[in-house]
N, C-alpha and C positions, 0 to 999 in steps of 0.2 A: 355517315361516321367513318366508315373507312378513309375516306379523303382526311378528314381532319388529324386521324392518326398517320398516316403516310405523313401528311405535312409535318406535325410535331418532330415525327421521328428524323426529319431531313432536316428540319430546324436546328434539333439539338444533336445531329452529328455533325451538321456545320461548325454548330458552336466549338465540340469537343475540339473539331479538327482546327477551328484558329484558334483553341488556347493551344494546344498541342503547338503548332508551328510557333507561337509566341515563348513557351517553355524553350523550345529548341533554339530558335532565333538567340535568346538570353544566355541559353548553356553554351554556345557556340562563341557569342561575343566573352562572357565572361574564360573561357578558354584560351581568348585570342592574346598572342605576345601584346606588350606594351609596346605604344608609338612611340614613347618618351625616347629620346636620345639620353646617354649615360656616359658620364666620363670615371675611370678606373682610376682611385688612390691606391697605392700598395700602404696597408696596415704597417705599425710599428715600426718604421720609420720614419727618416725626418722630414719635418713639414703635414705630416697625416694628419694630424689631430690637429692642424689649423684648419686644413683644408679643410675637413669635414665639420670644426665649427662656422665655416664661412669666414675664417679671418686671414682672407688672401695674402693681402699685404705681410702679415706675420710670418705666412709660410714662405713668401716668396725671401723676405731676409733669411729665415732661414737655412731655407735651399740652396740663395745665394753662399753661403760662409760654409755650404756643407762639403765637407773634403769626405769624399767616403773613401774607406779603407777596404773595400771587396767588391767584385764586379756588380755582384746583387745589389750591394748599398747606391750605386753609380745608376742603376738600369730604375731603381726606385725612386731616387731623389729626381734623377730627368723627368723622370712618368709623373710624381707628383707638385714637379713648379711647371712642366707643360699645363696638368690641371688647374692652376691656381691662376696660371696666365690668362686662359682660356677665362677662366670665370671672373678675373677680373677686365676681361674685352682688352688687353694687350697685346694687339694681333701680331702685331710684328714679331716683336721677343717669344708669344707663344709660338709660332710657325716654325722659328729655328731652335727653338728649345724641343717642341715633339719632334723636328726631323733629329735630333739630338737623342730622343728617347727609343726611335725607332733603331737608329744606326746602333745606339749602347744595346739595345737588346738583340738584333742581328749580329754584331759580331762581340756577345757574349762566348767567350769561348769555353763553354760546356764541353764536360768530358764525352765520351761517344755511348754513353748508358744510355737507353731507350728512356728510364725516366728524365736524364736532362735533357735528352731532347726534346722529348714533348714538354718540360718545362720552357725550354727556351720559345718553342714557337707559341707556348701562352704568352710568354713576358714579349714576343714580338705582335701576336696581335692585340694586345689590350693597347700598345703605342701605338698601332695602325691604325685601333679604331678609335682613340682619343684623339687623333690626330684626322681621322674622316669628320669628329665631329668638329672641329676645328676649321675643317674646308666647309661642310655646309652650313657653319654659322658665318663664314666670311663669304658666299654667295659662290660660292667654288663646287657645285653640286657633281660635277666628273672627276675633281679628284677627290671626293668624298665619295663616291660609289666606286672608284677605284681604290683607296684605301679600305674603305670597309669589307670589300670583295676579299681582298689581300687577308683580312684579318678573318674573316668567315672561314676561307680555305684554309689557315693554319689553326685555328682552335676552334672549329662548327661548334663546339659542344660548351664553351665559354658563357655564360649566363649573360656577360653584359657585352660582348662580342655580338651574341646571336640576337639579344635586343637591340643592338644598333643596326645589325644586318637587317631586319624585317622592318626597322622605323624609317633608315634610308631607302630600302625598296618599295615605302608605300608613300605616305603621307606625314611626316614626323608630327609628334602633338610638342608643348611646350617649348619650342623652337628656342626660346626667346632665354629661356634659362632652363638646362638641362640638369638631371638629377645627376648626384656624385652617389657612386660604390665605391666599396671597400673591397679587395681584395686580400689573399693573403700571402 
C-alpha cells in the first residue's frame, strides 16, 4: 500500500510540475514583445488618415503637394510619405524619402531645452526605425540592424522603436506586411 501511495504522490507531483511549467511558459510568451515590424506615422498631419486607412496612393498625392510651414510639419510629412511609399512597395522613392525623413529630424533646429531635445531624439528614432523596416524589406539586414540600433539608442522607451529593435534582433513575423501605428 505504501508503494502505491508513493507512486501516486510522485505522479501527482509530476503532473502539477508539468502544469506549472506550461502556465509559466504561456505567461512568459504572453509578456514577450511582438516580433512584428511596425511603421510609425504622425497623427493630425497631412496624409496620416489616408495612410492609416490603407489608401497609400491618396496619401502620396496629399504629401507630394504638402507645403509644410513649420519644421514639425516637414518632419511629419516626410515620415508619413516614407511609410506610404514603403507600404505601396515603391522602394526607390521610399529610400530617398526615408533618408529625407531622417535628415529632417536630424537637422531640426530644436531649442536647447531638455524637452525639445528629447522630442528631437524621438523624431530621429522614429525616422531611423521606419527606415530600418524598409532596409529589412528590401533585403538589406545589415543596414536595418544599423538603423534600428541608432533608433533604439536615441529613444529606447519609444514603443514602436523598441518593438522593431526586438523584432530585428530576432526573427520578425509578418515581414511582408508590417503594422502601421500612430504617434503624437
